C-alpha positions in Angstrom: 28.9 22.3 -23.1 32.2 20.5 -23.0 32.7 21.7 -19.4 29.2 20.4 -18.4 30.0 16.9 -20.0 33.3 16.8 -18.2 31.7 17.6 -14.9 29.0 15.0 -15.5 31.7 12.4 -16.3 33.5 13.2 -13.1 30.3 12.9 -11.1 29.5 9.6 -12.7 32.9 8.2 -11.8 32.8 9.5 -8.3 29.3 8.2 -7.7 30.1 4.7 -9.1 33.1 4.5 -6.8 30.9 5.5 -3.9 28.2 2.9 -4.7 30.8 0.1 -5.0 32.3 1.2 -1.7 28.9 1.1 0.0 28.2 -2.4 -1.4 31.6 -3.7 -0.3 31.2 -2.3 3.2 27.7 -3.8 3.6 28.9 -7.2 2.5 31.8 -7.1 4.9 29.6 -6.0 7.8 26.9 -8.6 7.2 29.3 -11.4 6.3 27.1 -12.4 3.4 27.5 -13.8 -0.1 26.2 -12.0 -3.2 24.0 -14.4 -5.1 23.3 -14.1 -8.8 19.8 -12.6 -8.2 21.4 -9.7 -6.2 23.2 -8.3 -9.3 20.1 -7.1 -11.1 18.8 -4.8 -8.4 22.3 -3.5 -7.6 23.1 -2.7 -11.3 19.7 -1.1 -11.8 20.3 1.0 -8.7 23.7 2.2 -10.0 22.4 3.0 -13.4 19.4 4.9 -12.1 21.5 6.9 -9.6 23.8 7.9 -12.6 20.6 8.9 -14.4 19.7 10.9 -11.3 22.9 12.9 -11.5 22.3 13.6 -15.2 18.7 14.6 -14.5 19.9 17.3 -12.0 21.4 19.2 -14.9 18.0 19.4 -16.7 15.4 22.1 -15.7 12.1 20.7 -14.4 8.6 21.7 -15.3 6.9 23.1 -12.2 3.5 22.1 -13.2 4.3 18.5 -14.1 3.6 15.7 -11.6 4.5 12.1 -12.1 2.5 9.4 -10.2 3.5 5.8 -9.4 2.0 3.1 -7.3 2.0 -0.7 -6.9 -0.3 -2.1 -8.3 -0.3 0.6 -11.0 -3.0 3.3 -10.8 -4.0 2.4 -7.3 -3.8 3.1 -3.6 -3.0 6.6 -2.2 -1.4 7.8 -5.4 -4.6 7.2 -7.4 -6.9 9.0 -5.0 -4.6 12.0 -4.7 -4.3 12.2 -8.4 -8.1 12.3 -8.8 -8.5 15.1 -6.4 -5.5 17.0 -7.8 -7.0 16.7 -11.3 -10.2 18.4 -10.0 -8.4 21.2 -8.2 -5.3 22.0 -10.3 -5.8 23.7 -13.7 -3.0 23.7 -16.3 -1.1 20.9 -14.6 0.2 17.9 -16.5 -0.2 14.6 -14.7 1.9 11.6 -15.7 1.0 8.0 -14.7 3.6 5.2 -15.0 1.9 1.9 -15.8 2.9 -1.5 -17.3 0.0 -2.1 -19.6 -0.7 1.2 -21.3 -3.6 -0.1 -23.4 -5.7 -0.6 -20.3 -5.6 3.1 -19.7 -6.2 4.5 -23.2 -9.8 5.5 -22.2 -8.5 7.6 -19.3 -6.0 9.6 -21.4 -7.0 13.3 -21.8 -5.6 16.8 -22.2 -4.2 16.8 -18.6 -3.2 13.2 -18.1 -0.7 11.0 -19.9 -0.1 7.3 -19.3 3.3 6.1 -20.1 4.7 2.5 -20.2 7.2 1.7 -17.5 10.8 1.9 -18.7 9.9 3.2 -22.2 11.5 6.1 -23.9 8.5 8.3 -23.2 8.8 7.3 -19.5 12.4 8.5 -19.6 11.4 11.8 -21.2 8.9 12.6 -18.4 11.1 11.4 -15.4 13.7 13.9 -16.6 11.3 16.8 -16.8 8.7 16.3 -14.0 9.1 18.5 -10.9 7.1 16.4 -8.5 7.4 12.6 -8.0 4.5 11.0 -6.1 4.8 7.4 -5.0 3.0 5.0 -2.5 5.7 2.3 -2.2 9.3 3.5 -2.4 10.9 6.6 -4.0 12.3 5.8 -7.5 16.1 5.5 -7.7 16.1 8.0 -10.5 14.7 10.9 -8.5 17.1 13.9 -8.8 18.0 16.6 -6.4 15.9 19.2 -8.2 12.8 17.0 -8.1 10.5 16.9 -5.1 9.6 13.4 -3.9 6.4 12.9 -2.0 6.0 9.6 -0.3 2.4 8.6 0.4 3.2 5.1 1.6 0.5 2.4 1.8 -0.5 1.8 5.4 0.0 2.1 9.1 2.3 -0.8 10.1 1.5 -3.3 12.7 4.2 -5.7 11.7 7.9 -4.9 11.4 8.9 -3.1 8.2 11.9 -1.2 6.8 15.4 -1.6 8.1 14.2 -3.8 11.0 12.4 -6.3 8.7 14.0 -9.7 8.9 15.5 -10.5 5.5 17.8 -13.5 4.6 21.4 -12.5 5.0 22.0 -13.9 1.5 19.6 -11.4 -0.1 21.8 -8.3 -0.2 20.6 -6.4 -3.3 16.9 -5.8 -2.6 17.4 -4.7 1.0 20.3 -2.3 0.3 18.6 -0.8 -2.7 15.3 -0.3 -0.9 16.9 1.4 2.0 18.8 3.8 -0.2 15.8 4.6 -2.3 13.7 5.6 0.6 16.2 8.2 1.6 15.3 10.0 -1.7 12.1 11.1 0.0 11.6 14.8 0.5 8.2 14.6 2.2 6.6 11.6 3.8 2.8 11.8 4.3 1.5 10.3 7.6 -1.8 10.1 9.5 -0.6 11.1 13.0 2.4 12.0 15.0 2.7 8.4 16.4 2.6 7.0 12.9 5.3 9.5 11.8 7.6 8.3 14.5 7.0 4.7 13.7 7.8 5.2 10.0 10.7 7.5 10.7 12.4 4.9 12.9 11.5 2.0 10.5 13.1 3.7 7.5 15.7 5.9 9.2 14.2 9.0 7.7 14.4 12.3 9.6 11.1 13.1 11.5 11.2 16.6 10.0 10.3 15.1 6.6 6.9 13.8 7.9 3.6 15.7 7.6 0.4 14.4 9.1 -2.2 15.1 6.5 -4.0 11.7 6.2 -4.1 9.0 3.6 -5.9 9.9 0.3 -7.3 6.4 0.0 -9.2 6.8 3.3 -11.3 9.5 1.6 -13.2 6.7 -0.2 -14.3 5.3 3.2 -16.5 8.3 3.6 -18.3 7.9 0.3 -21.9 6.6 -0.2 -22.5 3.2 1.3 -25.2 2.7 -1.3 -22.8 3.5 -4.1 -20.3 1.0 -2.6 -23.0 -1.7 -2.5 -23.9 -1.1 -6.1 -20.3 -1.5 -7.1 -20.0 -4.7 -5.1 -23.2 -6.1 -6.5 -22.0 -5.5 -10.1 -18.6 -7.0 -9.3 -20.1 -10.2 -7.8 -23.1 -10.4 -10.1 -25.4 -10.6 -7.1 -27.6 -8.2 -5.1 -25.6 -7.8 -1.9 -28.5 -5.8 -0.4 -30.4 -9.1 0.2 -27.9 -10.2 2.8 -28.2 -9.3 6.5 -24.5 -8.7 6.9 -21.5 -8.4 4.5 -18.2 -9.8 5.9 -14.9 -9.3 4.2 -11.8 -11.4 4.9 -8.6 -9.6 4.1 -5.6 -11.8 5.1 -2.1 -10.4 4.9 0.7 -11.6 2.6 2.2 -15.0 3.4 3.1 -16.9 0.2 3.2 -20.3 1.8 1.2 -23.5 2.1 -0.1 -22.6 5.5 -1.9 -19.7 3.9 -4.1 -22.1 1.9 -4.6 -24.3 4.9 -6.0 -21.3 6.9 -8.4 -20.4 4.1 -9.5 -24.0 3.4 -10.2 -24.6 7.1 -12.9 -21.9 7.0 -14.3 -22.2 3.4 -14.6 -26.0 3.5 -16.0 -26.2 7.0 -19.6 -27.4 7.1 -20.2 -25.6 10.4 -18.9 -22.4 9.0 -21.0 -22.5 5.8 -24.1 -23.4 7.8 -23.5 -20.5 10.2 -23.1 -17.8 7.4 -26.2 -19.2 5.6 -28.4 -19.3 8.7 -27.4 -15.7 9.6 -27.8 -14.3 6.1 -24.1 -13.4 5.8 -22.3 -12.8 2.5 -18.6 -13.8 3.2 -16.1 -12.3 0.8 -12.5 -13.3 0.6 -10.0 -10.9 -1.0 -6.6 -12.6 -1.0 -3.4 -10.5 -1.0 -2.3 -9.7 -4.6 0.9 -11.7 -4.1 -1.0 -14.8 -2.9 -3.7 -14.8 -5.5 -2.2 -17.7 -7.5 -2.5 -19.9 -4.4 -6.2 -19.4 -4.1 -8.7 -21.2 -6.3 -12.0 -19.8 -7.5 -14.5 -21.3 -5.0 -18.2 -21.6 -6.0 -19.9 -22.0 -2.6 -23.2 -20.5 -1.6 -22.8 -17.2 0.4 -19.0 -17.3 -0.2 -17.4 -15.2 -2.9 -13.8 -14.5 -3.8 -12.6 -11.2 -5.2 -9.3 -11.1 -7.0 -7.2 -8.0 -7.7 -8.1 -8.1 -11.4 -11.8 -7.9 -10.5 -11.1 -4.6 -8.9 -8.3 -3.2 -11.1 -10.2 -3.8 -14.3 -12.9 -1.5 -13.1 -10.3 1.2 -12.1 -11.3 0.7 -8.4 -9.5 -0.3 -5.2 -10.6 -2.2 -2.1 -11.4 1.2 -0.5 -14.3 1.7 -2.9 -15.8 -1.5 -1.5 -15.1 -1.2 2.2 -18.0 1.3 2.9 -20.4 -1.6 2.2 -18.7 -4.0 4.6 -20.3 -4.6 8.0 -17.6 -6.7 9.6 -13.9 -7.0 8.7 -11.9 -10.2 9.2 -8.2 -9.9 9.1 -5.0 -11.0 10.9 -2.0 -8.6 10.5 -3.1 -6.4 7.5 -2.7 -2.7 8.0 -6.1 -2.2 6.4 -7.8 -2.7 9.7 -6.3 0.6 11.0 -8.0 2.5 8.1 -11.3 0.5 8.7 -11.3 2.0 12.2 -12.5 5.2 10.6 -15.8 3.5 10.0 -15.9 2.2 13.7 -17.4 -1.1 12.7 -16.7 -4.6 14.2 -13.4 -6.3 13.4 -12.6 -9.9 13.9 -8.9 -11.0 14.1 -8.2 -14.5 12.7 -4.5 -15.3 13.2 -4.1 -19.1 13.6 -0.4 -18.8 13.0 0.2 -15.9 15.4 3.0 -17.4 17.4 4.9 -18.6 14.3 4.3 -15.3 12.5 5.5 -13.2 15.4 8.7 -15.2 15.5 9.4 -15.1 11.8 8.3 -11.5 11.1 7.6 -9.7 14.4 5.4 -6.7 15.3 6.2 -3.0 15.8 3.2 -2.6 18.1 3.1 -5.1 20.9 1.5 -6.9 22.5 -0.7 -8.0 19.6 -3.8 -8.2 21.7 -3.5 -4.6 22.9 -3.5 -3.1 19.3 -6.1 -5.3 17.8 -9.6 -4.1 19.0 -11.8 -7.1 18.3 -12.4 -10.8 19.3 -9.5 -13.1 18.4 -9.9 -16.6 16.8 -7.4 -19.3 16.0 -9.8 -22.1 15.0 -12.9 -22.2 12.7 -15.1 -22.7 15.8 -13.6 -19.6 17.4 -14.1 -17.7 14.2 -17.8 -18.6 14.1 -18.1 -17.5 17.8 -16.3 -14.2 17.1 -18.5 -13.4 14.1 -21.6 -14.2 16.1 -20.4 -11.7 18.8 -19.7 -9.1 16.1 -23.2 -9.5 14.7 -25.0 -9.5 18.0 -22.8 -7.0 19.8 -21.3 -4.5 17.3 -20.4 -2.1 20.0 -18.5 -4.6 22.2 -15.1 -3.2 21.2 -16.3 0.3 20.4 -14.2 2.1 23.0 -11.0 0.2 22.1 -11.6 0.9 18.4 -12.0 4.6 19.1 -8.9 4.8 21.3 -6.7 3.3 18.6 -8.4 5.4 15.9 -7.8 8.6 17.7 -4.1 8.1 18.1 -3.6 6.8 14.6 -5.6 9.5 12.8 -5.2 13.2 13.4 -7.9 13.8 10.8 -11.0 11.6 10.6 -12.8 12.9 7.5 -12.8 12.5 3.8 -10.5 15.5 3.0 -7.0 14.0 3.1 -6.4 14.3 -0.7 -7.5 18.0 -0.7 -5.3 18.8 2.3 -2.3 17.4 0.5 -3.1 19.2 -2.8 -3.5 22.5 -1.0 -0.3 22.0 1.1 1.9 21.4 -2.0 0.2 23.2 -4.8 -2.4 25.5 -3.3 -5.4 26.4 -5.4 -3.4 26.9 -8.7 
């Protein structure tokens, strides 16, 4: 035992020196200053990596899988968990969440919900053999654990190491880059997407497997069931509307975001158009922008917030089968929506500014966005009218992009992943 502790102490010292060296080199290369807010992520990273070394000495339980996602209990991780639970007997599933009381009703013999950064959480991260995440691999993952990265979308905009980040913000970018390298397997939807993500995160292409996104399985569920869910959520019979249109703008976190929304929602012409055409227009703001959006009470216009969905243990993918037309700008959700082959309208009034500040992986923007474009409310109205009257106008373009982005176009992605890693056990 003494020998093991000495070895562990040596490893800790070695690793601490290595981490400090990496940080120093990065600072010198980038010619940046470390701000106070940088120390927290850097210190957490160092502590978790030391925990990772210690964890390597502890045997892992082969039939224990720990799931993480952001928001908690959502996205690809949640859909994979639900299918794995149905297929795998005698496995123990661990879910890491912030508010454990919300999930008490879901606890059963096979699933345990643990509070993030609690002692129980520590116990399970030291024993689980598999770590499944849909954002970034946890820093504490050890060498004798298998990390499966499901990710959360096909990227249109620049992500990863190429993403523009202020030179003053050292901690978050450095930590995120290092944590992604903890990935053992990266789930993708096609060979093209694998290469895009591989180059974005500097992860070897050999780690990528094209099996499909679990969340996309929900797109193939019953349209009637989806409409029933939406009706209950909005307290209105959505079946009485001729068309359901959902607006899913990407994250911005600035005043222009509100300006874009207000231009449409407070436009008399726009409101008259959707009423005359029997359209139910639903806005679902990005979770990080929700506080910027007020609760509008306008006829034919509804707003869904993240809490409305999460409190029902659902995701936006449980609602999308009921949507006739998708309106978005740069959100990756439109790639998934291509599996339904329904009209998409792109509404990017800030396209030029966004391209300069963030940039795109896939260019030109017009080539990879199969739908009418609008930059004003008047153009948005015209684009929606085209989508209603001519739903097949962009059909060939939608199918072309769909076919190169999705190797599988069915509702079996979760099952493929379960059988690939765990078989029929």
